PLY file of the C-alpha trace (Angstrom):
ply
format ascii 1.0
element vertex 230
property float x
property float y
property float z
element edge 229
property int vertex1
property int vertex2
end_header
-0.04 -0.13 -0.01
1.27 3.59 -0.50
1.39 4.15 2.95
3.65 1.33 3.83
7.06 2.77 5.00
8.92 0.23 3.09
7.31 1.38 -0.14
8.14 4.97 0.83
11.71 4.29 0.62
11.04 3.44 -3.17
8.71 6.37 -3.88
10.49 9.12 -1.58
14.01 8.16 -1.56
14.11 8.48 2.10
15.32 5.82 4.99
12.67 4.85 7.33
13.08 3.42 10.91
10.14 1.47 12.14
10.38 0.51 15.80
7.00 -1.43 16.26
5.89 -4.03 13.79
4.43 -7.47 14.18
5.43 -10.37 11.65
3.73 -13.55 11.22
5.98 -16.73 11.17
5.20 -19.76 8.95
3.91 -21.53 11.97
1.34 -18.86 12.89
3.27 -17.34 15.88
3.90 -13.65 15.97
7.24 -11.85 16.59
8.04 -8.19 17.35
10.55 -6.60 14.94
12.08 -3.21 14.15
13.14 -2.72 10.72
14.78 0.01 8.37
14.10 0.52 4.86
16.79 2.34 2.93
16.52 3.22 -0.73
19.40 2.26 -3.12
19.84 5.20 -5.42
21.93 5.10 -8.61
22.56 8.39 -10.80
19.55 9.96 -9.01
17.28 6.86 -9.78
15.76 4.69 -7.03
16.45 1.18 -7.97
15.27 -0.63 -5.09
15.78 -0.59 -1.25
17.51 -2.53 1.60
15.40 -3.66 4.38
16.81 -5.16 7.52
14.74 -6.63 10.25
15.71 -7.29 13.97
13.74 -9.61 16.13
13.07 -7.89 19.44
10.47 -10.32 20.70
12.56 -11.36 23.93
13.53 -7.72 24.68
9.92 -6.58 24.44
8.68 -9.57 26.70
11.42 -8.73 29.19
10.30 -4.85 29.07
6.70 -6.17 29.57
7.63 -8.30 32.54
9.78 -5.36 33.98
6.74 -3.07 33.56
4.45 -5.53 35.14
6.96 -5.84 38.12
7.08 -2.03 38.41
3.31 -1.78 38.55
3.08 -4.33 41.19
5.51 -2.40 43.27
3.79 1.15 42.75
0.58 -0.66 43.98
2.31 -2.14 46.91
4.02 1.20 47.72
0.96 3.38 47.40
-1.52 1.13 49.35
0.50 -0.25 52.11
-0.79 1.06 55.50
2.99 2.25 56.32
4.70 5.32 55.61
7.22 4.57 52.56
9.99 6.64 51.05
12.62 6.26 48.53
15.65 8.77 48.93
18.86 9.73 47.17
22.23 9.02 48.97
22.28 12.59 49.57
18.98 12.22 51.76
17.08 14.09 49.12
13.54 12.50 48.56
12.52 10.81 45.26
9.23 9.65 46.20
6.95 9.03 49.18
3.55 7.27 49.49
0.27 8.74 50.62
0.33 7.20 54.17
3.67 8.86 54.87
2.20 12.30 53.52
-0.77 11.92 55.88
1.41 10.72 58.80
3.67 13.86 58.61
0.93 16.11 57.03
3.37 17.23 54.19
2.83 17.06 50.40
5.23 15.30 48.19
6.16 18.74 46.95
6.65 20.11 50.33
9.05 17.36 51.59
11.04 17.62 48.16
12.21 20.99 49.42
13.81 19.43 52.45
15.48 16.08 53.54
14.54 13.48 56.06
17.42 14.57 58.52
15.55 17.90 58.55
12.22 16.32 59.76
13.81 14.00 62.23
13.77 14.92 65.89
17.29 16.71 66.61
18.12 14.29 69.25
17.55 11.29 66.81
19.61 12.66 63.78
23.12 11.57 64.94
22.00 7.80 65.41
20.46 7.84 61.98
23.24 9.43 60.23
25.60 6.89 61.82
23.58 4.08 60.53
23.02 5.83 57.09
27.01 6.35 56.89
27.44 2.58 57.36
25.41 1.72 54.38
27.29 4.18 52.30
30.50 2.81 53.53
29.40 -0.65 52.68
29.40 -2.13 56.06
25.78 -3.19 56.04
22.82 -2.90 53.51
20.09 -2.23 55.95
19.28 -0.92 59.54
16.21 -0.55 61.79
15.65 1.90 64.76
13.07 3.85 66.60
13.09 7.44 66.24
11.02 10.66 66.19
9.70 12.51 63.23
8.54 16.11 63.38
5.09 16.78 61.61
4.42 20.05 59.93
2.43 21.35 62.83
5.34 20.74 65.08
3.97 17.73 66.86
6.16 14.49 67.43
5.38 11.19 65.65
7.38 8.03 66.94
8.33 5.47 64.10
9.90 2.33 63.75
12.26 3.00 60.82
13.45 0.18 58.31
16.15 1.30 55.83
17.51 -0.73 52.99
19.50 0.19 49.88
19.66 -0.53 46.32
23.40 -0.73 44.96
24.94 0.03 41.45
27.12 -2.63 39.92
30.21 -0.83 41.35
28.79 -1.20 44.91
27.97 2.42 45.46
24.51 3.17 46.62
21.78 4.11 44.10
18.90 4.69 46.22
17.40 4.02 49.62
13.88 2.51 50.56
12.58 3.43 54.10
9.54 2.11 55.62
8.11 4.14 58.92
5.68 2.36 61.08
3.81 4.78 63.35
4.35 3.56 67.02
3.22 6.57 68.55
0.46 5.12 70.46
2.69 2.33 71.77
5.35 4.75 73.04
2.49 6.75 74.86
1.55 3.55 76.76
5.07 2.58 77.58
5.45 6.24 78.90
2.15 5.92 80.92
3.40 2.35 82.27
6.84 3.74 83.09
5.19 6.74 85.08
2.71 4.32 87.15
5.78 2.10 87.79
7.79 4.82 88.98
4.87 6.25 91.13
4.43 2.93 92.79
7.98 2.61 93.22
8.05 5.93 95.01
5.02 4.93 97.35
6.72 1.72 98.26
10.03 3.34 99.00
8.59 5.67 101.28
5.83 3.77 102.71
6.17 3.76 106.64
4.75 -0.01 106.58
7.24 -2.86 105.43
5.97 -4.62 102.41
7.35 -7.53 100.33
6.48 -9.56 97.42
7.48 -13.34 97.21
6.70 -15.90 94.48
6.87 -19.53 95.67
8.10 -18.44 98.73
11.17 -16.54 97.43
11.07 -12.66 97.96
11.24 -10.88 94.72
10.81 -7.42 96.20
11.14 -5.66 99.53
10.75 -1.96 100.29
13.33 -0.10 102.71
10.98 -0.33 105.89
10.67 -4.04 105.35
14.59 -4.50 104.94
15.01 -2.33 108.08
12.42 -4.35 110.16
14.22 -7.60 109.26
0 1
1 2
2 3
3 4
4 5
5 6
6 7
7 8
8 9
9 10
10 11
11 12
12 13
13 14
14 15
15 16
16 17
17 18
18 19
19 20
20 21
21 22
22 23
23 24
24 25
25 26
26 27
27 28
28 29
29 30
30 31
31 32
32 33
33 34
34 35
35 36
36 37
37 38
38 39
39 40
40 41
41 42
42 43
43 44
44 45
45 46
46 47
47 48
48 49
49 50
50 51
51 52
52 53
53 54
54 55
55 56
56 57
57 58
58 59
59 60
60 61
61 62
62 63
63 64
64 65
65 66
66 67
67 68
68 69
69 70
70 71
71 72
72 73
73 74
74 75
75 76
76 77
77 78
78 79
79 80
80 81
81 82
82 83
83 84
84 85
85 86
86 87
87 88
88 89
89 90
90 91
91 92
92 93
93 94
94 95
95 96
96 97
97 98
98 99
99 100
100 101
101 102
102 103
103 104
104 105
105 106
106 107
107 108
108 109
109 110
110 111
111 112
112 113
113 114
114 115
115 116
116 117
117 118
118 119
119 120
120 121
121 122
122 123
123 124
124 125
125 126
126 127
127 128
128 129
129 130
130 131
131 132
132 133
133 134
134 135
135 136
136 137
137 138
138 139
139 140
140 141
141 142
142 143
143 144
144 145
145 146
146 147
147 148
148 149
149 150
150 151
151 152
152 153
153 154
154 155
155 156
156 157
157 158
158 159
159 160
160 161
161 162
162 163
163 164
164 165
165 166
166 167
167 168
168 169
169 170
170 171
171 172
172 173
173 174
174 175
175 176
176 177
177 178
178 179
179 180
180 181
181 182
182 183
183 184
184 185
185 186
186 187
187 188
188 189
189 190
190 191
191 192
192 193
193 194
194 195
195 196
196 197
197 198
198 199
199 200
200 201
201 202
202 203
203 204
204 205
205 206
206 207
207 208
208 209
209 210
210 211
211 212
212 213
213 214
214 215
215 216
216 217
217 218
218 219
219 220
220 221
221 222
222 223
223 224
224 225
225 226
226 227
227 228
228 229
């Protein structure tokens, strides 16, 4: 047909590169090809064309599998109920998920103007940076720690942070993947329990009545008054 690029090489005297074409083999199976149609010109006359074909079926299949894998990861990244971020080795943000944006009350564009160290509680930055540097130095590929993050409104969010890396062929870090699980309520409960424990300890220590706790006849605790009495 006139529109066929192979024929245009004859009629227009130009080379055409076609990057997406399907050919059918004799057995009925299809293959993906790219081809080039180049005219043969002699004394200003087009005498024919050289057409080269390259089978790219396996390459396209690999690209399709890669795309499917990327789409699955994207769905996981966006829908998991844990804060997720992908960062540069220089601590700059490449991507965050919706859950992290809601957790910290920052949009992606706002977070891109900063880095994770600047939204980490000042008292937790050094430990995080030390762990981060160990990955850059090749001493480890991951680390986990509890730390505090600072929301846009200034409130504190306690998170369990898990960081892993993707390395280049030469061993340098290409990017970091971090998951941040909100453990604020757990920390509040632990703090409340510690307060109650300290209060009880203070009452027992200052009680004018001797008190002891035993299990199977073995004393596990005795307050100062009991010790003085015995």
